[in-house]
C-alpha positions in Angstrom: 14.4 5.3 1.4 11.5 7.6 1.1 10.6 8.8 -2.5 8.0 11.4 -3.3 6.6 12.9 -6.5 5.4 16.5 -6.6 4.7 19.3 -8.9 5.1 23.0 -8.0 4.6 26.6 -9.2 7.4 29.0 -8.6 6.8 32.7 -8.7 8.6 35.9 -7.4 6.1 37.3 -4.8 4.1 35.9 -2.0 1.2 37.8 -3.2 1.2 36.2 -6.6 1.6 32.9 -5.0 -1.5 33.4 -2.8 -3.5 34.6 -6.0 -2.6 31.4 -7.8 -3.5 29.2 -4.9 -6.9 30.9 -4.7 -7.5 30.1 -8.5 -6.6 26.4 -8.1 -8.6 26.1 -5.0 -11.5 27.6 -6.9 -11.1 25.0 -9.8 -8.3 26.2 -12.0 -6.2 23.5 -13.3 -2.8 23.1 -11.5 -1.2 22.1 -14.7 -2.3 24.9 -16.7 -1.7 27.5 -13.8 2.1 26.1 -13.8 2.4 26.3 -17.6 1.5 29.8 -17.6 2.8 31.4 -14.5 5.7 29.3 -13.0 9.3 30.7 -13.5 10.9 27.2 -13.1 11.6 25.2 -16.3 9.4 22.4 -14.9 6.4 24.7 -15.6 6.5 23.4 -19.2 5.5 20.1 -17.7 2.9 21.4 -15.6 5.3 22.0 -12.6 6.1 18.2 -12.5 9.3 17.5 -10.6 9.4 13.8 -11.0 10.4 11.5 -8.2 13.1 12.5 -5.7 14.3 11.5 -2.2 15.0 13.6 0.9 17.9 16.1 0.5 17.6 16.4 -3.1 15.5 19.7 -3.0 15.9 22.6 -0.7 15.2 22.2 2.9 11.9 24.2 2.9 10.7 22.2 0.0 11.7 18.9 1.5 9.9 19.8 4.8 6.6 20.2 3.2 7.0 17.2 0.5 7.9 14.7 3.0 5.7 15.8 6.1 2.5 17.4 4.6 -0.8 15.9 3.1 -0.7 14.3 -0.3 -3.1 15.8 -3.0 -3.4 19.1 -1.3 -1.9 22.5 -2.5 0.7 23.8 0.1 2.1 27.2 0.3 3.4 29.8 -0.3 6.6 28.2 0.7 9.5 30.5 0.5 12.9 29.3 -0.7 16.0 31.2 -2.0 14.3 30.7 -5.5 11.1 32.6 -4.6 7.7 31.5 -3.6 6.3 27.9 -4.3 3.0 26.3 -4.4 3.5 22.6 -3.9 1.2 19.6 -4.6 2.7 16.2 -3.5 1.2 13.7 -5.9 2.5 10.4 -4.2 5.0 9.5 -1.4 6.4 6.3 -0.3 8.2 5.6 2.9 
């Protein structure tokens, strides 16, 4: 079964999500941005969610993690929790 490792930043608005994505794309450290801004408890670990399989995260999150490019920052991705920036760090089929 497929497994992925990812980290994310969760914020309440699409505007903030876009601002943080711009900062990261301009060289800000994902881990530091997550620690400072993410409302998810994983922010304390730089947004690291560890390893998980399909169906363990909400559908919108799963779609990105199991289909989009590894090593790029994706988002904003809207879920019932808010707006996410997602970076897939690894994925196995």
